[in-house]
C-alpha positions in Angstrom: 14.4 -38.0 21.8 11.6 -37.0 24.5 14.0 -35.0 26.8 14.4 -32.7 23.4 10.7 -32.3 22.2 10.2 -31.6 26.0 12.8 -28.9 25.4 11.1 -27.7 22.8 7.7 -27.6 24.4 9.4 -25.9 27.3 10.6 -23.3 25.3 7.3 -22.8 23.5 5.2 -22.4 26.7 7.5 -20.6 29.2 9.6 -18.7 26.4 12.8 -16.9 27.8 12.7 -14.0 25.3 9.1 -13.4 24.6 7.8 -9.9 24.9 8.2 -6.3 24.4 12.0 -4.7 24.4 12.4 -0.6 24.9 15.6 1.0 23.6 16.3 -1.0 21.1 18.4 -0.7 17.8 17.2 -3.0 15.8 13.6 -4.3 14.5 13.2 -7.5 11.9 10.0 -9.1 10.9 9.8 -12.6 8.9 6.9 -14.4 7.6 6.5 -17.7 6.7 3.9 -18.0 3.8 3.4 -21.3 3.6 2.0 -21.3 7.2 1.3 -18.3 8.2 3.9 -18.1 11.4 5.1 -14.7 12.0 7.6 -13.2 13.9 9.4 -9.8 15.1 12.2 -9.5 16.8 14.1 -6.4 18.8 18.0 -6.2 19.4 19.3 -3.6 21.5 22.9 -3.5 21.0 25.8 -1.9 22.1 29.3 -1.6 20.8 28.6 -3.9 18.2 27.3 -6.6 20.8 24.0 -7.8 21.1 23.0 -7.4 25.0 19.2 -8.3 24.6 16.8 -9.4 22.1 13.1 -10.4 22.1 10.4 -11.5 19.9 6.9 -11.5 19.8 5.2 -14.1 17.1 2.1 -16.7 16.2 3.1 -19.9 15.0 3.3 -23.3 16.1 5.5 -24.9 18.7 8.5 -25.2 16.4 8.9 -21.4 15.1 8.4 -19.8 18.4 10.5 -22.1 20.4 13.5 -21.7 17.8 13.4 -18.3 18.1 13.5 -18.5 21.6 16.5 -20.7 21.7 18.0 -19.0 19.1 17.6 -15.4 20.8 19.2 -17.0 24.0 22.4 -18.2 21.8 23.0 -14.8 20.1 22.9 -12.4 23.4 26.4 -11.7 23.8 27.4 -11.9 20.0 28.6 -9.4 17.6 26.6 -8.3 14.7 29.2 -10.0 12.2 29.1 -13.3 14.4 25.2 -13.7 13.8 25.6 -13.1 10.3 27.6 -16.5 10.0 25.5 -18.6 11.9 23.7 -21.3 9.5 21.1 -23.7 9.2 23.2 -26.1 10.4 24.0 -24.3 13.4 20.4 -24.0 14.5 19.4 -27.3 13.9 22.3 -28.4 16.4 21.1 -25.8 18.8 17.7 -27.2 18.1 18.7 -30.7 18.8 16.1 -32.5 17.6 14.7 -34.1 14.2 13.0 -31.7 11.9 10.7 -33.2 9.1 11.2 -31.2 5.7 7.5 -29.8 6.1 8.4 -28.1 9.4 11.9 -26.8 8.0 10.6 -23.0 7.2 8.9 -23.2 10.8 12.3 -23.5 12.6 14.4 -21.3 10.5 11.7 -18.5 10.8 13.4 -16.6 13.1 17.2 -17.5 11.7 15.7 -16.1 8.6 14.6 -12.7 10.3 18.3 -12.3 11.6 19.7 -12.7 8.5 17.8 -9.0 7.1 20.2 -7.5 9.0 22.3 -5.2 7.4 
């Protein structure tokens, strides 16, 4: 289990997808009112396929690591594919037990992606 916790901390400290993205097609925001975590995701599409995605945010290790892991996963997927993603899928990606009090943190980025029309 420590290996998985280390993975969360690694994505939190050294995210692959944090930063600004120029020439993006989609920008979405999400906020967790229970703890104050916030995220902004920018996505660059080509032919309905996600070729890049970046986030900026403030929050706990779980919310920001979850965003980083999810954005790694959605690259090269279509918008239709990401619209089908659900909580179970994300929790399997995270591969760490999330207690109920932290579930909204873990799902923040996924909830942002659900706003894509």
